TIKE-472648 format. One record per residue (C-alpha): residue in one letter; y, x, z. Coordinates in steps of 0.02 Angstrom, whole numbers, padded with zeros to 5 digits, always signed. Example, Ala and Ser with C-alpha at 12.3 -4.5 7.8 and 13.67 -1.06 7.14 Angstrom:
2
a-00225+00615+00390;s-00053+00684+00357;
***
This chain:
603
m-02159-04830+06212;f-02092-04680+06306;k-02236-04674+06434;s-02325-04553+06321;i-02282-04370+06333;r-02319-04351+06152;i-02194-04483+06105;k-02060-04406+06214;f-02080-04234+06133;i-02077-04308+05961;t-01918-04407+06005;v-01825-04259+06073;y-01870-04141+05932;f-01832-04277+05806;l-01657-04308+05874;l-01617-04120+05885;v-01668-04081+05706;f-01594-04238+05637;i-01416-04210+05715;a-01420-04025+05665;m-01466-04061+05487;i-01338-04202+05471;i-01196-04092+05540;a-01248-03943+05431;g-01270-04057+05281;i-01105-04138+05294;f-01017-03966+05307;i-01116-03891+05166;v-01090-04036+05044;t-00905-04045+05087;v-00875-03861+05059;f-00979-03863+04901;e-00887-04010+04827;k-00717-03929+04862;n-00774-03767+04775;q-00841-03858+04628;l-00678-03958+04599;k-00574-03798+04621;q-00679-03710+04492;v-00649-03856+04374;e-00461-03840+04391;s-00475-03653+04360;s-00588-03679+04208;m-00469-03811+04133;k-00321-03704+04155;a-00406-03552+04082;q-00462-03656+03937;a-00281-03712+03897;q-00223-03531+03912;s-00367-03479+03795;i-00325-03605+03670;l-00140-03545+03664;a-00195-03359+03654;f-00321-03404+03514;s-00205-03504+03405;p-00026-03443+03372;t+00008-03608+03279;i-00024-03704+03437;k+00064-03579+03547;e+00222-03586+03443;g+00216-03769+03413;s+00229-03733+03223;w+00122-03881+03163;d+00258-03978+03075;k+00210-03924+02894;l+00023-03937+02918;g-00078-04077+02836;d-00197-04191+02925;e-00349-04085+02876;e-00266-03927+02937;k-00213-04011+03099;s-00391-04073+03130;d-00449-03892+03107;l-00336-03821+03242;l-00470-03841+03378;t-00623-03813+03270;k-00646-03632+03320;s-00543-03634+03479;p-00632-03579+03641;i-00676-03750+03707;y-00800-03700+03844;t-00897-03863+03860;t-00927-04019+03762;d-00886-04116+03923;n-00702-04075+03892;r-00598-04185+03781;v-00450-04088+03713;y-00292-04162+03633;i-00146-04068+03563;v+00009-04184+03589;d+00176-04159+03496;t+00314-04202+03626;t+00457-04164+03508;k+00436-04337+03432;v+00513-04495+03508;s+00340-04554+03546;p+00218-04409+03588;e+00097-04392+03440;i-00083-04328+03432;i-00086-04170+03324;s-00268-04119+03346;t-00421-04158+03450;n-00600-04101+03473;i-00686-04271+03483;g-00785-04358+03340;q-00655-04485+03288;e-00519-04356+03262;e-00469-04418+03090;r-00416-04586+03162;l-00328-04508+03310;i-00216-04381+03219;g-00045-04452+03202;e-00078-04587+03335;s+00041-04604+03480;a-00029-04522+03637;y+00027-04675+03734;n-00099-04780+03636;i-00242-04677+03698;p-00311-04761+03853;q-00383-04600+03927;i-00211-04511+03920;s-00091-04533+04063;p+00089-04555+04003;t+00148-04491+04172;l+00058-04324+04146;i+00132-04309+03969;v+00311-04340+04036;e+00283-04214+04180;a+00214-04081+04066;s+00359-04109+03944;n+00473-04049+04081;g+00375-03881+04083;n+00256-03921+04230;e+00068-03906+04226;i-00010-04053+04325;f-00185-04111+04369;e-00235-04289+04410;y-00395-04392+04439;n-00429-04561+04362;e-00456-04713+04475;e-00645-04697+04479;m-00633-04505+04517;t-00750-04479+04364;l-00624-04381+04257;r-00504-04237+04300;d-00349-04226+04180;l-00238-04077+04150;a-00074-04083+04056;y-00024-03901+04012;p+00148-03873+03923;i+00153-03778+03758;k+00312-03669+03765;n+00375-03563+03617;e+00455-03395+03639;e+00622-03475+03683;g+00541-03572+03830;e+00558-03737+03738;v+00419-03863+03769;r+00350-03903+03599;g+00194-04002+03652;v+00058-04024+03779;i-00120-03974+03788;y-00205-04120+03869;i-00378-04087+03936;i-00496-04220+04007;y-00639-04146+04104;d-00792-04263+04128;l-00845-04242+04312;k-01007-04321+04280;n-01110-04160+04291;i-01020-04108+04449;n-01041-04281+04527;d-01224-04278+04471;t-01245-04102+04551;i-01163-04157+04712;s-01274-04314+04715;e-01425-04204+04682;t-01372-04086+04821;k-01363-04234+04938;t-01534-04291+04884;i-01607-04119+04908;f-01532-04112+05078;i-01601-04285+05125;e-01773-04229+05064;a-01755-04067+05162;t-01703-04167+05316;l-01853-04282+05292;l-01967-04131+05272;a-01894-04053+05430;l-01917-04214+05527;a-02096-04227+05467;i-02128-04050+05526;t-02044-04095+05693;v-02161-04239+05713;i-02309-04127+05670;l-02258-04002+05796;g-02235-04135+05930;f-02407-04197+05899;m-02477-04022+05902;i-02410-03996+06072;a-02467-04165+06128;s-02637-04165+06048;s-02721-04050+05921;i-02844-04188+05888;t-02725-04318+05818;e-02615-04196+05720;p-02718-04190+05557;i-02727-04378+05551;k-02538-04397+05581;d-02510-04260+05445;v-02615-04357+05319;t-02518-04522+05367;v-02348-04441+05343;k-02394-04369+05171;a-02476-04525+05118;e-02308-04618+05157;k-02213-04490+05053;m-02331-04515+04907;a-02294-04704+04924;e-02113-04661+04907;g-02142-04568+04746;d-02161-04386+04796;f-02335-04348+04738;k-02337-04159+04770;q-02405-04177+04948;y-02547-04074+05021;v-02617-04060+05192;d-02702-03916+05283;v-02886-03917+05301;k-02924-03845+05475;s-03103-03899+05498;d-03261-03955+05417;d-03282-04119+05513;e-03235-04295+05467;i-03049-04258+05484;g-03062-04102+05379;q-03162-04201+05244;l-03024-04333+05248;a-02893-04197+05219;s-02993-04120+05077;m-03010-04289+04990;f-02823-04320+05013;n-02783-04155+04929;l-02906-04192+04788;l-02823-04360+04760;t-02649-04272+04756;r-02709-04143+04628;k-02787-04282+04515;l-02631-04387+04533;d-02513-04243+04497;t-02615-04199+04340;t-02612-04377+04279;i-02427-04397+04311;s-02390-04233+04221;e-02483-04288+04069;i-02393-04456+04069;f-02225-04370+04089;r-02264-04247+03947;e-02309-04389+03832;k-02157-04489+03886;s-02042-04335+03860;k-02119-04303+03689;m-02094-04484+03631;e-01912-04486+03699;t-01877-04325+03605;i-01948-04391+03445;f-01857-04553+03470;n-01686-04473+03510;y-01691-04344+03372;m-01750-04455+03230;a-01646-04455+03077;d-01659-04640+03069;g-01585-04770+03190;v-01717-04866+03294;i-01690-05020+03398;a-01819-05115+03503;v-01775-05296+03544;d-01882-05402+03658;i-01915-05590+03630;k-01766-05638+03735;g-01647-05544+03625;r-01620-05400+03748;i-01612-05220+03680;s-01748-05123+03773;h-01727-04957+03674;a-01596-04887+03557;n-01583-04707+03499;p-01414-04617+03471;i-01415-04650+03284;a-01439-04836+03307;k-01301-04840+03442;n-01183-04752+03318;i-01222-04880+03183;l-01191-05026+03294;k-01039-04938+03370;v-01092-04971+03552;k-01115-04861+03705;g-01265-04861+03819;e-01186-04965+03954;d-01138-05100+03828;l-01320-05130+03782;k-01360-05195+03956;n-01217-05325+03954;k-01228-05389+03772;d-01356-05492+03676;y-01433-05412+03523;d-01380-05552+03405;e-01199-05533+03471;i-01199-05347+03429;i-01287-05353+03264;s-01186-05498+03195;s-01036-05387+03171;v-01143-05278+03057;n-01257-05396+02970;k-01293-05577+03014;y-01458-05585+02919;l-01530-05459+03050;t-01509-05574+03195;l-01666-05615+03297;k-01637-05795+03257;n-01654-05762+03071;i-01795-05634+03084;i-01912-05746+03181;q-01899-05873+03036;n-01999-05756+02925;e-02187-05796+02925;d-02244-05618+02955;l-02089-05559+03048;k-02070-05416+02925;g-01939-05375+02800;k-01793-05269+02751;q-01606-05288+02720;m-01469-05167+02653;i-01317-05156+02756;e-01157-05064+02731;t-01031-04991+02854;e-00864-04913+02821;t-00935-04744+02778;s-01122-04767+02754;t-01262-04873+02682;y-01422-04910+02772;m-01589-04996+02729;a-01642-05093+02882;r-01826-05125+02897;f-01899-05235+03036;a-02075-05274+03102;p-02146-05355+03261;y-02228-05266+03410;l-02352-05341+03529;n-02356-05340+03720;e-02503-05298+03831;g-02579-05478+03799;d-02575-05450+03612;e-02436-05579+03599;f-02274-05565+03507;g-02161-05457+03619;g-02011-05418+03507;i-01947-05337+03351;i-01927-05150+03300;i-01784-05119+03176;v-01768-04952+03087;f-01606-04904+02999;q-01636-04781+02861;d-01475-04693+02796;i-01480-04707+02605;t-01295-04667+02581;e-01331-04508+02478;q-01461-04598+02373;q-01331-04737+02338;n-01201-04611+02298;l-01318-04516+02180;d-01360-04687+02094;n-01178-04728+02078;l-01140-04555+02005;r-01286-04564+01887;r-01231-04733+01823;e-01047-04677+01806;f-01105-04514+01718;v-01213-04612+01593;a-01068-04733+01562;n-00948-04592+01532;v-01064-04500+01415;s-01103-04655+01317;h-00918-04695+01304;e-00876-04517+01254;l-01010-04512+01119;k-00977-04691+01061;t-00804-04657+01000;p-00846-04514+00876;i-01001-04605+00822;t-00903-04760+00787;t-00774-04658+00687;i-00911-04569+00589;k-00995-04732+00546;s-00833-04816+00496;y-00780-04674+00380;t-00961-04658+00306;e-00966-04845+00270;t-00800-04832+00185;l-00862-04691+00077;l-01021-04785+00036;d-00917-04938-00013;g-00830-04844-00152;a-00710-04719-00073;l-00817-04578-00148;e-00737-04609-00318;s-00571-04541-00248;k-00598-04355-00220;d-00444-04332-00113;l-00486-04477-00004;s-00666-04421+00010;i-00614-04248+00063;q-00497-04327+00193;f-00632-04439+00261;l-00763-04300+00265;g-00637-04195+00361;v-00627-04333+00496;v-00814-04344+00500;n-00825-04157+00521;d-00695-04155+00663;e-00789-04294+00754;c-00953-04199+00732;d-00871-04046+00808;r-00805-04156+00950;m-00983-04219+00988;s-01048-04041+00977;r-00920-03984+01108;i-00969-04129+01227;v-01151-04085+01207;r-01120-03898+01230;d-01020-03932+01386;l-01151-04051+01456;l-01284-03920+01429;q-01180-03793+01520;l-01154-03910+01668;s-01340-03951+01667;n-01375-03762+01679;f-01264-03755+01831;d-01348-03901+01913;n-01520-03825+01884;k-01461-03651+01938;e-01521-03580+01772;v-01360-03478+01737;k-01378-03286+01743;w-01221-03193+01756;e-01195-03027+01669;k-01069-02951+01793;e-00967-02796+01762;f-00803-02721+01819;i-00665-02799+01714;s-00478-02778+01705;l-00381-02934+01752;s-00234-02880+01647;d-00339-02849+01493;l-00430-03017+01514;l-00264-03110+01527;l-00192-03024+01374;k-00352-03059+01275;s-00341-03245+01323;y-00163-03247+01274;t-00200-03173+01105;k-00329-03309+01067;l-00204-03444+01106;e-00051-03363+01031;i-00043-03472+00875;s-00043-03632+00978;i+00095-03560+01093;k+00202-03515+00941;e+00175-03685+00860;k+00246-03769+01013;k+00383-03634+01033;q+00334-03605+01211;e+00381-03456+01315;i+00237-03373+01410;k+00258-03233+01541;i+00109-03131+01602;d+00136-03026+01759;v-00008-02927+01843;d+00033-02821+01994;d-00010-02638+01971;n-00121-02634+02131;v-00240-02773+02067;p-00413-02694+02073;l-00551-02717+01943;v-00646-02880+01968;y-00839-02879+01971;a-00879-03037+01877;d-00951-03109+01716;k-00813-03068+01586;d-00854-03210+01465;a-00867-03340+01608;i-00698-03293+01686;e-00622-03285+01514;q-00683-03463+01479;v-00603-03522+01641;i-00432-03442+01599;l-00438-03509+01422;n-00479-03683+01488;i-00332-03681+01612;l-00212-03595+01490;s-00252-03713+01349;n-00222-03862+01465;a-00055-03789+01511;i-00013-03773+01325;k-00068-03946+01283;y+00026-04036+01424;t+00185-03928+01418;p+00314-03997+01289;e+00395-03888+01156;n+00507-03751+01216;g+00417-03759+01382;f+00383-03614+01498;i+00211-03549+01561;e+00192-03407+01685;v+00028-03313+01722;k+00021-03202+01874;g-00115-03086+01946;v-00092-03029+02125;k-00199-02943+02257;q-00229-03021+02423;s-00312-02946+02574;e-00494-02974+02520;a-00467-03060+02350;v-00385-03061+02182;k-00278-03216+02140;i-00234-03284+01968;i-00094-03406+01959;i-00058-03509+01803;e+00100-03616+01818;d+00191-03724+01691;n+00338-03846+01684;g+00240-03980+01591;i+00214-04165+01619;g+00119-04137+01785;i-00020-04240+01869;p+00009-04392+01972;k-00035-04368+02160;e-00166-04504+02160;d-00262-04412+02019;l-00265-04239+02097;e-00417-04277+02205;r-00528-04325+02059;i-00461-04198+01930;f-00617-04091+01939;e-00736-04241+01914;r-00837-04242+01748;f-00755-04344+01611;y-00608-04388+01726;r-00438-04390+01634;v-00267-04431+01693;d-00213-04502+01528;k-00372-04543+01432;a-00292-04590+01267;r-00183-04440+01259;s-00321-04321+01315;r-00436-04378+01177;d-00295-04355+01047;l-00277-04179+01108;g-00459-04147+01082;g-00519-04129+01264;t-00695-04174+01322;g-00647-04204+01505;l-00774-04072+01560;g-00669-03910+01553;l-00606-03918+01732;s-00778-03960+01800;i-00853-03810+01712;s-00711-03702+01771;k-00739-03752+01950;r-00928-03720+01939;i-00899-03547+01866;i-00770-03497+01998;e-00881-03564+02143;s-01030-03474+02071;h-00929-03315+02089;n-00892-03364+02274;g-00717-03401+02231;k-00598-03548+02247;i-00492-03650+02124;n-00365-03782+02168;i-00223-03871+02079;e-00048-03911+02139;s+00056-04029+02037;e+00208-04144+02043;y+00216-04275+01910;g+00355-04245+01787;k+00391-04068+01851;g+00242-03961+01816;t+00071-03896+01870;r+00010-03741+01960;v-00173-03683+01958;n-00234-03560+02089;i-00391-03454+02055;t-00456-03344+02192;l-00598-03219+02168;p-00654-03124+02322;i-00673-02934+02299;k-00810-02901+02427;d-00916-03053+02394;n-00922-03010+02209;l-00975-02840+02244;d-01113-02896+02358;s-01178-03036+02245;
***
């Protein structure tokens, strides 16, 4: 083998370049890896400090009085630099450290959970950080980097821990890619070394060897290989044909890659979930929506059978049941905890035009189902509301027709009831028409600058008789610095009359009602508070729904339609404002109406 000078030159050059590249590569990759991990630690620490600087609530540990929704919002706008980071705010003042807030998708189920119950969180780091130390740690697989950063208040007391989990996947991938590039560079350098050796040994065999080396690389998958054409003889023609083949192959592969990339993009960003299952029950493709519906991760698809996964969602959609259909086509509605889907399935064929598997498409019809439910509930409520006065009118009319007309006093009394019920139906229809205008966006506001004080006094005057009949005390207090409000006067007056009349109705005799008008930084706030019967906690969430009543029988006796609060909410929101109700059953109710100053001026 070494009798040839050409082989000796190639061997010497090969060993020199190979050893040099290996030594340089090991040194470069090692230094690069250390720098990357050092930057990760600096980034995680800077992120924890940024969160503390951004959120005074987190920095002071003053989250005790926050609700779940407010806790979940603590990290919504925090400077979380990368979605690779999972961030947890842990309250260490509790006996068992408790999750206060997090930036991951299942935050609603994690808030209030013990940090020790989260597999990704290290109890050792929590304990160490609770003692005021910041500490880093790798997981066993070296794929995650954890930081436990103490949250100290001004007194130096540790109130909690910012626990950051940094996914090292990108860094590991970058290091692996660097190693791959180095290997490719080494191979290229070795190929050049071989070519130089052959050039020294023989200028005749070099082009052939060059073609051989490049052909081998193409066989390994690197199709961007070209050789130099140095002559017009047979060797030069061979090199030209090789380059032509490379260009044609590169063009074909680029087209295939573009089509593949296009299909993957469409597949991954479809609004519907899509799953492809082969004839053996293995999942060959599943887009992110489908994985979310089935509650599985990508790695789980390789280890589990399709029927095993789908059985937890809907047993009808198992491959065993689907193949029993004659045409292998059909649909099935399935429901999860939060959504409703229409699953449609159809077969696909393999290259031999034989049955290859099933494609299942999950279409989210949750909104459609909700609209259908709301429509049915609305029709039922309207029917029920109109049925009562119609029944009353018919009963009294039949009584009059049966002979009650002979008694003038009784006839007048009955006709008065009929008139009241007609007025009641008229109010329901009027309110429904107003809500319909809101839904169709057909309401045109006639805005002007109005005095909040004058508006409240005018509303009080209209209800003064009702207030005096129940011997109630009402106090109206509007701050002197409250500016004029740019709004539709009649609409805002309707809201105040609705809220104030409710307070009068549901506050007993000799009760107390207070109306305030205050200026906030960018808004005007109206507060109407009473010491009436209040609203049960379970009813507060639905209080603004159409026709919803806390005490249906009593509400009807008092003449309500069940639409006043819905209309009020739509009016306030149409003015870019907010309305909310606070109440404690048996103690009273407080209604807060906020109208923004700038938004109203700009609208």
